[in-house]
C-alpha positions in Angstrom: 0.0 0.0 0.0 1.5 3.4 -1.0 2.3 5.9 1.8 0.7 9.3 2.4 3.7 10.5 4.4 7.3 9.5 3.5 10.2 10.7 5.8 13.6 10.6 4.2 16.4 10.7 6.8 19.8 9.1 6.9 19.2 7.4 10.3 17.0 4.4 10.8 14.1 5.0 13.1 14.9 2.3 15.7 17.7 0.5 17.4 18.8 -2.7 15.7 19.8 -5.4 18.2 20.9 -9.0 17.6 19.4 -11.4 20.2 20.2 -15.1 19.9 21.2 -14.7 16.3 18.0 -12.9 15.4 17.7 -9.2 14.6 15.2 -7.2 16.7 14.1 -3.7 16.0 13.5 -1.8 19.2 12.2 1.7 19.9 14.8 4.3 20.7 15.8 4.1 24.4 15.1 7.8 24.9 11.9 9.5 23.6 13.9 12.8 23.7 15.0 13.7 20.1 13.9 14.3 16.6 13.4 10.7 15.4 10.5 9.9 17.9 8.9 13.2 17.0 9.0 12.5 13.3 7.6 9.0 13.9 4.7 10.6 15.8 3.4 12.0 12.5 2.7 8.5 11.2 -0.3 8.4 13.5 -2.0 11.1 11.4 -1.9 9.2 8.1 -3.3 5.9 6.9 0.1 4.7 5.8 3.6 6.0 6.5 7.1 5.2 5.3 10.7 6.0 6.3 13.7 5.9 4.0 17.2 5.4 5.5 20.4 3.7 4.6 22.1 0.6 6.1 25.6 -0.5 5.5 25.8 -3.8 3.6 28.8 -5.9 2.5 27.1 -6.9 -0.6 24.1 -4.7 -1.7 23.2 -7.3 -4.3 22.7 -10.0 -1.6 19.2 -11.3 -2.0 19.0 -12.0 1.8 19.3 -8.2 2.5 15.9 -7.0 3.7 15.3 -3.8 1.8 11.8 -3.1 3.1 10.7 -4.0 6.6 7.4 -3.4 8.5 7.6 -1.9 11.9 4.8 -1.9 14.5 5.6 0.1 17.6 4.0 2.7 19.8 3.8 5.1 16.9 1.8 2.7 14.7 2.6 0.6 11.7 4.9 2.0 9.1 7.4 0.8 6.4 11.1 1.3 6.5 12.9 1.2 3.1 16.6 0.6 3.8 19.1 1.4 1.1 22.1 -1.0 1.1 25.3 1.0 0.9 28.8 -0.4 0.8 31.4 0.7 3.3 33.1 2.6 0.4 29.8 4.4 -0.5 29.2 5.4 3.2 32.8 6.7 3.4 32.5 8.7 0.2 28.9 10.0 0.7 29.0 10.7 4.4 32.5 10.9 5.8 34.2 12.7 2.9 31.6 14.7 0.9 29.4 15.6 3.9 32.0 16.0 6.6 35.1 17.2 4.8 33.6 19.4 2.1 30.1 20.5 3.2 30.5 20.6 7.0 33.3 23.3 7.2 31.6 25.5 4.6 28.2 25.3 6.4 29.8 26.4 9.7 32.1 29.1 8.1 35.4 27.3 8.4 36.7 27.8 4.8 40.3 27.0 5.9 39.2 23.5 6.8 37.4 23.0 3.5 38.7 20.3 1.1 36.8 19.2 -1.9 39.7 17.4 -3.7 38.7 13.9 -2.3 35.0 14.4 -3.0 33.5 11.8 -5.4 30.5 13.8 -6.6 29.2 11.0 -8.8 28.9 8.8 -5.7 27.1 11.6 -3.8 24.6 11.9 -6.7 24.2 8.1 -6.9 23.3 7.8 -3.2 20.9 10.8 -3.4 19.3 9.3 -6.4 18.8 6.0 -4.5 17.1 7.9 -1.7 14.8 9.8 -4.2 14.0 6.6 -6.0 13.0 4.8 -2.8 10.8 7.7 -1.7 9.2 7.8 -5.2 8.4 4.1 -4.9 6.8 4.5 -1.4 4.8 7.6 -2.0 1.1 7.6 -2.8 -0.4 10.0 -5.4 0.0 13.5 -4.0 1.8 12.3 -0.9 3.9 14.4 1.4 7.7 13.7 1.3 9.7 15.3 4.1 13.5 15.2 3.4 16.1 16.0 6.1 19.5 17.5 6.1 22.4 18.6 3.9 23.7 15.1 3.0 20.4 14.6 1.1 20.6 18.0 -0.8 20.0 16.5 -4.2 17.0 14.3 -3.3 14.3 17.0 -3.8 15.5 17.7 -7.4 15.6 14.0 -8.3 12.2 13.4 -6.6 10.5 16.2 -8.5 11.6 14.6 -11.8 10.5 11.1 -10.7 7.2 12.2 -9.1 6.0 15.7 -10.0 2.7 15.0 -8.2 4.2 14.7 -4.7 4.6 17.6 -2.2 8.2 18.0 -1.0 9.4 19.6 2.2 13.1 19.9 3.2 14.5 20.7 6.6 18.1 21.9 7.0 19.5 20.9 10.4 22.8 22.8 10.2 23.5 26.5 9.7 23.2 27.8 6.2 26.1 30.1 5.4 26.3 33.4 3.6 26.4 33.4 -0.2 30.2 34.1 -0.5 30.9 31.1 1.8 28.3 28.7 0.3 29.5 29.5 -3.2 32.9 28.0 -2.4 31.2 24.7 -3.3 31.7 23.8 -6.9 28.3 22.1 -7.0 26.5 25.2 -5.6 24.1 25.7 -8.5 23.0 22.0 -8.6 22.4 22.0 -4.9 20.3 25.2 -4.9 18.3 24.1 -8.0 17.4 20.9 -6.1 16.3 22.7 -3.0 14.2 25.1 -5.1 12.3 22.0 -6.3 10.7 21.9 -2.8 7.3 23.3 -1.8 8.8 24.3 1.7 12.4 24.7 2.8 12.8 24.9 6.5 15.7 26.2 8.6 16.3 26.8 12.4 16.4 30.6 12.4 15.7 33.6 10.2 19.4 34.2 9.5 19.8 30.9 7.8 16.6 31.6 5.7 18.0 34.9 4.5 21.4 33.4 3.8 19.7 30.7 1.6 17.8 33.3 -0.3 20.9 35.4 -0.8 22.8 32.3 -2.1 19.9 31.4 -4.4 19.6 34.9 -5.7 23.4 35.1 -6.4 23.2 32.3 -9.0 19.6 31.9 -10.1 16.7 34.1 -11.2 14.9 34.0 -7.8 12.5 36.7 -6.6 11.3 37.4 -3.1 7.5 37.6 -3.1 7.1 38.0 0.7 9.1 39.3 3.6 7.9 39.5 7.2 9.1 41.0 10.5 10.8 38.6 12.8 8.8 37.9 15.9 10.4 39.2 19.2 10.9 35.7 20.6 13.3 34.9 17.7 15.2 38.1 17.8 17.4 38.4 20.9 19.6 41.5 20.5 22.4 39.7 22.4 22.9 37.2 19.5 25.2 37.8 16.5 22.6 35.8 14.4 19.6 38.1 14.9 17.6 39.4 11.9 14.9 42.1 11.8 13.0 40.7 8.9 13.0 37.4 7.0 12.0 36.2 3.5 9.1 33.8 3.8 8.2 33.2 0.2 10.2 33.2 -3.1 9.4 32.4 -6.7 11.5 30.4 -9.2 10.6 29.3 -12.7 6.9 29.9 -12.1 6.8 28.1 -8.8 6.3 29.5 -5.3 8.5 28.1 -2.4 7.7 28.7 1.2 10.8 29.4 3.5 10.2 28.7 7.1 12.2 29.4 10.2 11.4 26.8 12.9 13.8 26.2 15.8 14.2 22.6 16.8 13.5 22.1 20.5 13.7 19.3 23.1 11.0 17.1 24.8 10.5 19.4 27.8 7.9 17.1 29.5 10.2 14.1 29.3 13.2 16.0 30.7 11.2 17.5 33.5 9.8 14.2 34.5 13.3 12.7 34.5 14.7 15.6 36.4 12.0 15.2 39.1 12.4 11.4 39.5 13.6 10.0 42.8 16.6 8.4 41.0 17.7 11.7 39.7 17.2 13.4 43.1 19.5 10.8 44.6 22.2 11.4 41.9 22.0 15.1 42.4 22.5 14.8 46.1 25.5 12.5 45.5 27.1 15.0 43.0 26.6 17.9 45.3 28.1 16.0 48.2 31.1 15.0 46.1 31.8 18.5 44.9 31.4 20.0 48.4 31.7 23.8 48.4 33.2 23.8 44.8 31.1 25.4 42.1 30.5 23.2 39.1 30.6 24.4 35.6 29.2 22.0 33.0 30.0 21.9 29.3 28.6 19.2 27.0 29.2 18.9 23.2 30.9 16.8 20.5 34.6 16.7 19.7 34.3 18.9 16.7 36.2 22.1 15.8 32.9 24.0 15.5 32.1 23.4 19.2 34.8 25.6 20.6 36.1 23.1 23.2 39.7 24.1 22.9 38.9 27.8 23.2 36.8 27.0 26.3 39.5 25.1 28.1 42.0 27.9 27.3 39.6 30.3 28.9 39.2 28.1 32.0 43.0 28.0 32.3 43.2 31.8 32.1 40.4 32.1 34.7 42.4 30.0 37.2 45.6 31.8 36.4 44.2 35.3 37.0 41.9 34.4 39.9 43.8 32.5 42.5 40.8 32.5 44.8 38.9 30.2 42.4 41.5 27.5 42.7 40.1 24.7 44.8 36.6 26.3 44.5 35.7 25.9 40.9 35.5 22.7 38.7 34.7 22.2 35.1 33.1 19.0 33.8 33.8 19.1 30.1 32.0 16.3 28.2 33.3 16.1 24.6 32.2 12.9 22.7 33.9 12.1 19.4 31.6 12.7 16.5 33.6 10.3 14.3 36.8 8.8 15.7 38.1 7.9 12.3 38.4 11.5 11.0 41.8 13.2 11.4 40.3 16.6 12.1 38.4 15.3 15.1 41.4 13.3 16.4 43.4 16.5 16.4 40.8 18.3 18.5 40.6 15.3 20.9 44.4 15.4 21.4 44.3 19.2 22.0 41.6 18.8 24.6 43.5 16.0 26.4 46.7 18.1 26.4 44.9 21.2 27.8 43.0 19.3 30.5 46.2 17.6 31.5 48.1 20.9 31.7 45.4 22.6 33.7 45.2 19.7 36.2 48.9 19.6 36.4 49.2 23.3 37.1 46.4 23.7 39.5 45.3 20.3 40.8 46.0 18.8 44.2 45.4 15.4 45.7 42.0 16.6 46.8 41.1 18.9 43.9 41.0 18.3 40.1 40.0 21.4 38.2 38.9 19.7 34.9 37.1 16.4 34.4 37.3 15.6 30.7 34.8 13.0 29.7 35.2 11.6 26.2 32.6 8.8 26.2 28.8 9.1 25.9 27.1 9.9 29.2 23.7 8.3 29.8 21.0 10.9 29.5 19.6 10.2 32.9 23.1 10.9 34.4 23.4 14.1 32.3 20.1 15.4 33.6 21.4 15.0 37.2 24.5 17.0 36.3 22.3 19.6 34.7 20.5 19.9 38.0 23.6 19.9 40.2 25.8 22.4 38.2 25.8 26.1 39.0 26.5 27.1 35.4 26.1 25.5 31.9 28.9 26.9 29.7 27.9 26.3 26.0 30.3 28.2 23.7 30.4 26.8 20.1 32.1 28.8 17.4 29.2 27.9 15.1 26.1 25.8 15.7 22.9 25.3 13.8 20.9 25.3 17.0 22.4 23.5 20.0 20.0 21.5 22.1 22.2 21.0 25.1 21.5 24.5 26.3 17.8 23.8 26.0 18.1 20.5 27.8 19.8 22.3 30.7 17.0 24.8 31.0 14.3 22.1 30.8 16.1 20.1 33.5 16.2 23.1 35.9 12.9 22.4 37.5 14.3 24.1 40.7 14.4 27.4 38.8 18.0 28.1 39.5 21.3 27.9 37.5 22.9 30.1 34.9 23.3 29.5 31.2 26.3 31.1 29.4 25.7 30.8 25.7 27.7 31.6 22.6 26.3 34.4 20.4 27.0 32.0 17.4 24.6 29.2 18.5 21.3 29.3 16.6 19.5 28.9 20.0 20.9 32.3 21.1 18.3 34.2 19.0 15.6 32.6 21.3 17.5 32.5 24.6 18.0 36.2 25.2 18.1 35.7 29.0 21.3 33.6 28.8 24.6 35.3 29.6 26.0 36.0 26.1 29.6 35.3 25.3 31.7 35.6 22.2 34.0 32.6 21.9 36.3 34.5 19.5 37.2 37.0 22.3 39.3 36.1 25.3 37.8 39.1 27.2 34.2 38.1 26.5 34.8 34.4 27.3 36.6 35.1 30.6 34.3 37.9 31.8 31.1 36.0 30.8 31.9 33.0 33.0 33.0 35.2 35.9 29.8 37.2 35.6 27.7 34.0 35.7 29.5 32.7 38.8 28.8 35.9 40.7 25.1 36.4 39.8 22.8 36.9 42.8 20.1 34.3 43.3 17.3 36.7 42.3 19.0 37.5 39.0 19.7 33.8 38.4 16.1 32.8 39.0 14.7 35.7 36.8 16.9 34.7 33.9 16.1 31.0 34.3 12.3 31.7 34.5 12.5 33.5 31.1 14.7 30.7 29.6 12.4 27.9 30.7 9.4 29.7 29.4 10.8 30.0 25.8 12.2 26.5 25.9 8.8 25.1 26.9 7.1 27.1 24.2 9.5 26.2 21.4 9.7 22.5 22.3 10.3 19.6 19.8 6.5 19.4 19.1 6.4 23.1 18.3 9.1 22.6 15.7 7.4 19.7 14.0 4.0 21.4 14.1 5.4 24.7 12.8 7.0 22.9 9.8 4.0 20.8 9.0 1.5 23.7 9.3 3.6 25.8 6.9 3.6 22.8 4.6 -0.2 22.2 4.9 -0.9 25.9 4.4 1.0 25.8 1.1 -1.0 22.8 0.0 -4.5 23.9 1.0 -4.5 27.5 0.0 -1.5 28.1 -2.2 -0.5 31.0 0.0 2.0 30.9 2.8 0.6 30.2 6.2 0.8 33.2 8.6 
């Protein structure tokens, strides 16, 4: 039976576990995240499908299950799995997506390298995704494509199935035109995205950047621009915009551009934060740290996350403020995004060297200034640390959104705690009550964390109240509904939804 809704995403929508030689498909352990939210839309349609990839030694093996049926709490839906060889995965994902696209999207032109990119393989994989979606979609179905490694899917899908309605969501930043146009395949990518009915981004800045890039290469006109709403326009953010393009025209077609910030599952996090198990963990953490103040930083081992710059700031802090030695600890969680990539290995080595140097200079038998955690931390434990820390220090050099800062606010059911947030995180345009910091400035980084540590309780609670209010309003369901409503508005009236 053809599907009314097809979601195209590189990840499979379950955890694959082998038990006694048999493969079992289990729901994701944590309901917090994008995948469970996307699956929830299957309950609105008669038939849903998901398209993803799975590594296969031999894609031609007749025993490989290309299509499986899943029946879980979200209903019954089909998963089409594209068998990709190890070489295809490396070319399509690790090289093209991470070595060429990732640095450009985040503004690191000096790390950009397109020489090893095998563009025919990237096209081939994107065509396979488009073909699978075309095969699954019913007449007039909605196809929702996700993220930059599937940039070419909308263009291919429009040729294969001109009847379907296509939406695309960009989960990373979208850079300025002069940065994006460093990609030799820029026109092909933009033409594909303009085959959509709706193109979604986290914040207005990325929307305007996309329009600017499209206009630089193609005959694209803005047919509608709107004032950015106050809750998406914090003046403390370097990414704020006063107005945003919401509708453009290209080759006789109208495309809706939508800014919808991805959020977190606030209800789930609050429930977890209030559980007896979490309360016990919080008590244990507070007892262990004693009268030390705990600063928490959580991110991936990636040059975009600013981990090295943060540890350097922490070292300067202890050097210039002797009174903080023995009274301030940093828990820096930095989990490798991909251990096999040289760029990330270099960052990990720098983090380890810095943490070792700081602990060597200022540590004692009783006091270790930095705890560097390089392995994944269970989410339930992370929530306990969110509750126990005095400050969350989130300082990426560039970040499409950043959900850690929102998780921290959602977990602070006690109404206390301070968030120090980089101006260059997409979330900064919403979270105006955070203490802003510029990770490119030593003075801003050092003074920002000192200011947060010295905030009176009344100020801390006032800021956290405002932060929790916007995080609750812009939760993960708001994001999904906002995207879908814009899409449905385009389909039912032909005019952008207000």
